[in-house]
N, C-alpha and C positions, 0 to 999 in steps of 0.2 A: 211310620214303620220303616220307610226307606233309609232313614238316618241310622237305624240300628241293624241294617242288613249285614254289616261286616261281622257283628257278633255271632251270626248264625254260621259263619264259615268254619269255626272250630268244631261245633257239633256235627256239621255235615262231613267234615274230614274224618272225624272219629267213626262216624257211621260207615263211611266207605271202607275204612280199614277193618272194622269188625266184620263187614260183609265179605272180606277176603280179597279185596282188590289190592294190587301191588302199591307200595307206598308212593313211588314216584308218580304213577299214573293217577292215584287218588288225589295227590296234591295238584297236579296239572289240571285234572278234570274239575275239581272244586274251584280252582283259580279261574278257569275259563268260564264256568257257569256264572259265578258271582261277578267276575270282571265284566262280562257282557251285560249282565243285569244292571251294573252300576255305571259303567262308562260307555257301553256300546261297543261297536266294532273297533274303535281306535285302540282298545286294550291289546289287540293282536300285535300292534307295533311295539307296545311295551314288552310283550313276550319275546319278540324278535331281538330287542335290545338286551333282554336278560340272557338269551342264548349267546350273543356276542360278548357280553360282559363275562359270562362263565368261561367261554373259550379263551379269553385273553387275560384271565386273572392270574397274574404271575405267582402270587403266593400259593395257589393251589397246585403249582408244578411240583411242590414238595411231596404231595400225596403219593404219586406212583413211585417216586424215588425211595421214600421210607418203606413203602410196601415191598419194593424189590429188595431192599436191604434185609428185611425180615424173611422174605421168601428164600433168599439165597442162603441165609444162615440156617434156615430150617431144612432145605433140600440137600445141602452139602454135607450134613452130618456133623457140623461144628458143634451143635448143641449137645450132642452125646459126649463129646470130649469135655465140654464145660461141666456137664453134670458129674462126670466121674472125678474131675479135678476138685470140685467143690466138696463132694462127699468125702474125699480123703481127709479133710480137715474137720468135718462136723460129725462123723459117724460115732464118735465116742461120747457125745453129749446126750443128755436125756432128750428123746425125740429127735436125735441127730439127723436122721434121714429126712424128717419133715422140715427141720431147720435148714438143711442143705437145699431142700426143694424150694423153700421160699427165697433163699439167696439166689438160686438158679433162676427163679422167676423174675427177680429184680434185674439180674444181668441180662436175661433174654428180652425182658420188656424194654430195657434201655437200648437194646440193639435191634429191636423189631418195630415197636410202635403200632403193631397190628393186633387188635383185640381178637382173641380166639386162637391165634397162632401160638402164643406162649402156653396157654393151657393145654392145647392139643399135643404140642411137642414134649413139654415137660411131663405131662401126665403119662404119655406112652413110655417114657423112660423111668419115672418114679414109681408108678403104681405096682409093677411086678416086684420091684425090690422091697417096697414097704410091706406088701402082702407076704413075701417070703419070710420076713422077720416078725410076722404076726402083729403088725400095727393095727390099732383100732380103725375099723373101716370108716367110721364117722370122721375121725381125724384125717384119714387119707383124703376123703371127699372134700372136707372143708379146706384143707391145705391146698389141694390142687385148684379148686374153684376160686378161692380167695387170692391165692398167689397168681393164678393165671389172669385174673382181672386187674392186676397191678398195672398192666399196659395202659389203662385209662389215665392214671394219675402220675405215672413216672415218664418223664420225657425221654425220647421224642414220641409223642402220642399222635396218631392220625386223627383222633378225636379233636385234639387241640388245633391241628392244622385246619380242620373244618370249622371249629368253633370260633377261632379268632376273627376271620372275615365276617361271619354272621353276626357276632357280637360287636364288631368294629373295635376290637382290641388287638394290639400287636401280638402276633404268634410268639415272637421272641420273649416278650414280657410274660406271657403265660408259661412258656417253657421254663423260664427262670423261676417264676413264682410258684410253680408246682414242685420244686425240688424238695423243700422242707416238708410240706404235707405228704408227699410221696414216701419219704423216708420215715416220717412219723408213723404212717400207716404200716409200712413193712416192719418197723421196730415193734409196734404193738402186736403184730402177728408173732414175731419171734419170742417176745416176752411171754405171751400166752402159751405158746407151744412148750417152751422150756419149763414154765411154771406148772402147767397141767401134767406134763410127763414126769416132772420131779415128784408131784403128789401121787400120780398114778403111773408108776413105771411100766405097767403092763400095756398102757395105751400106746406108748412109743418107746420101747426098750432101746437102750444104747447098745451098740454092737460090741461084742467082746473082741479083745485083741487076738488077731490070728497070726499064725506062724509066717505067712507070706505077706504080712503088712509092710508096706514100704517104710524105709527110714525117713527121718525128718528131711534130710537133704534130697532124698529121692522124691518126696512129696513136693519140695520146692522146685525140683527140676520139671516134674510133670505139670505143675501149675504154671511154670514159666512158659511151657510150650502150649498148653491148652487154654489157659485162662488169661494170661496177660495180653496177648495180641488182640483178642476181641475187646478186652477192657480198654486197651489203648485206643482202639478205633472209636469206642463209645465216648471216651474222654475227648478225643479230637473233634467228634461231631458236636457233642453238647458244649464243650469248652469254647469252640469257635462261635457258637451262638451266645453263650453266657458272657463272654468277654467282648462281644460286639465285633468280632473279626469277620463274621460271615452272616448273611441272612439265612433264615431257616431253609430256604430252597437251595442255597449254595451248600449249606451243611448237609442237607439230604443227599445232594450229588456226591459229596465227599464220602458219606456213609455207604452209598450204593457202590461206589468204586472200591471202598475199603472191603466190603463184604465179598466182592468179586476177587480181589487180591488175596484175601484170607483163604477162600476156597482153593485158589491156585496154589498158594504156599503150603497148604495142608495136603495137597495132592487129591483133593476131593472134587475138583472141577471136571466136568465133562459136558458135552453138548446136550445130552438128555437132561442133566441137572439144570443147565442154563435155560433150556427150552421150557421145562416145567416151572421154573421161577418166573420167567417172562409171561407165560400163559396165566399163572396165578395173579401176577401183578395186573395184567390186562383185565381179567375178570373182576377183581376187587375194585380197581380204579373205575371201570365203566359203571359198576353198580353205584359207587359213591357219587360219581359225577352226575349220573342221571337223577338220583334222589336229590342232590344239591340243586340241580336245575329246577326240579319240581318245587322244592322248598323256596327257592328264590322267587318263582312265579307266585306262589301262594302268599309269601310275605309281602311281595310288592303290591298285590291287590288289597291285602288286609290293611297295610299301612296307608296306601293312597286313598282308601275309602273311609279312613278315620278310625280304624279298629283300635289302634294303640291309644288314641285320644279318648275314645269311649270307655276303654278298659280302665284308663287312669281316672276318668271321672267317676266310674262306678266304685273304684277303690277308695277315692277321696270321700264319696258319699257314705261309704260304709264306715269311715272314720276308724280304721283298724290301727293306725299308727305304723311307723316304719318297721319296727322290729317284728310285729305280728304279720305285716304284709310280706316281709322277707320270708318268714317262717311258712306262710301260706304258699308262696311261690315254690319253695323247696319241697313242701309236702305234695303239691300238685305234680311236680316232676317225679317224685318218688313213686306216687301211686300210678302215674302214667307208665313207669317202668315195669309195672306188673304185666302190661299188655303190649307195649310198644318197644321197638328196638331203639338204641341210643340216637341214631341219626334222625329218626322221626321226632323224638322228644326234643332234640336240639333245634331242628328246623321249625317245629310248631311253636315252641314256647320262648326260645331265646329272643327272637325279634320282638316279641310282645313284652317280655319281662325286663330286658336290659334297659330300655329307655325309662321305664318307671323306676327301676332301682337307682339309676343315675339321678333322676329328678328328686329322689328322697335323700340324696347326699352320700350314697354308698359308692365305693370304688368298683367299677365294672370288672376289673381283673380279679378282685377278691370274690365277687359274686360268681364269676366263671369257675373259680377253683372249688367253691362250695357246690356248684352245679356238677362238676366232675366227680366229686366225692359221692353225691347223691346218685349220679348215674352208675357209679361203680357199685353202690349198695343195692340199687334196684337190679343190677346185673346178676346178683345172687339170690334175689327174692322171688319165690314162686308167685303166680303160676308161670310167667314168661321165663324168667331165670335162664337166660342164654348160657350162663356158666354151667348149669346143671345139664342142659341139652348137649353141650360139648362133651361133658364128662360121660354122659350116657353112651356117647358114640365110641368111646375108647376104653370104658371100664369093663372088666370081666363080669360075668353073671352074679358072682358072689357079693359084689357091691350093688346093693339095691337102691331104689329111689328113697326108701326110708332112711338108709344110711346117709344119702346125699342131703336130704332135707334137714336131718338132725345135725349133720356135720357143718353146714354153713351158718347155723344160728349164732354160735359164738363169734364168728368172724363178722357177721352183720352188726352185732353189738359193738365190736371193736371199731367198725367203720363209723358208726354213730358217735362213738367217743372221739374219733379223729375229727369228725365234722364239728363237734362241740368245741374242741380245742382250737381249730382254725377259725371258727366263728367268733370265739372269745378273744382271740389274739390275731387280728388282721395283719400285724407286722410279720407274721410267719410267711405271708404271701407277698407283702409289699416291700419289705426291707431289702431283700436281695436284688430285685430288679432296680431299685433306686440306687443301690451301691454299685452294681455292675454296669447298668445301662444308663444311669443318670436320670431315669424317670420311672414312674409307675403307671 
């Protein structure tokens, strides 16, 4: 029985989480109990080494820098100018306000990397405007929830900064590899909105031309002021990673500095704004780092006690085959997303699944991107559905939970379509890193 003790760690952890204990302390507690039961008191020295390794992990320095970049963009009001500039070009299209909202989510996700920040900021800007023009409430809900969750699959994503070290895959490779899947997913959103609103104009009416509508060149001028500087910053951050000019941490530092300079250049900088951005960065970073430390302890005990080997032996005994095993792994992550947040799923399952996936001959970077798509899908799926919780916090009373649940269903289907495309064509993930970085 002692040989199989490691397999009881996961049920014990899930039980602790369902009982309401915080994620970080649940992981630490389970790791401590099973570590002492398996190795005795020397496991304490392993935990001390984990603390030291976490404190000196250079690649994790990108986490607070990317969070600060997004927090500064959010607090300084730059997002509002972006929103207005994008809608100048999309308002005449079927569902134009929803189309512009998705585009805004893409831009803000690429400048933030923080899950939840995109949905909250864009939702507060877009919902009143779409309600004013009688957009379908389900379409409003689905657009905000799905668009806001794009921060998972569009670089720079804080999820990827955490995922890379845990999966032992280069963060730069993942950033580059997620470019095509991210834009495919955003493209599917846009095609759906345009098609649905063309069939049902009442769901998302295009805005009529108004007397005070800016001319073409005035739109260009407004866009040049509001849109292109943030886009240039995004290109500088992501381009420096994609072309191998900077490590993700260095690029994150560039982005943090760029967001600060943008706030100053737009006249939006103030010490209260800076203070709020720093405090938000500190809170989110401490939360992520504490959970990461707990996950590192949990994974260390699980692996050292033979958990991965036992799991692999059970899978081989089941004789499922590589494709079915991969499907099972993704299904487990998807179902876990009904109840757990993304960082819990990542830290619980990735250390177990990745070695098995590699042993079956699959590329770990490709599997990580499939995992990100699944995480984003579970982000919209009840009962946990963090995207819906965020929306409830900012939506007016006339948008009900029924609208939200109905509105996210088409976008969940689109995300599964994207998952199928990326699963069928691994080159969508692997080709670009090989071309730009020389490896996959």
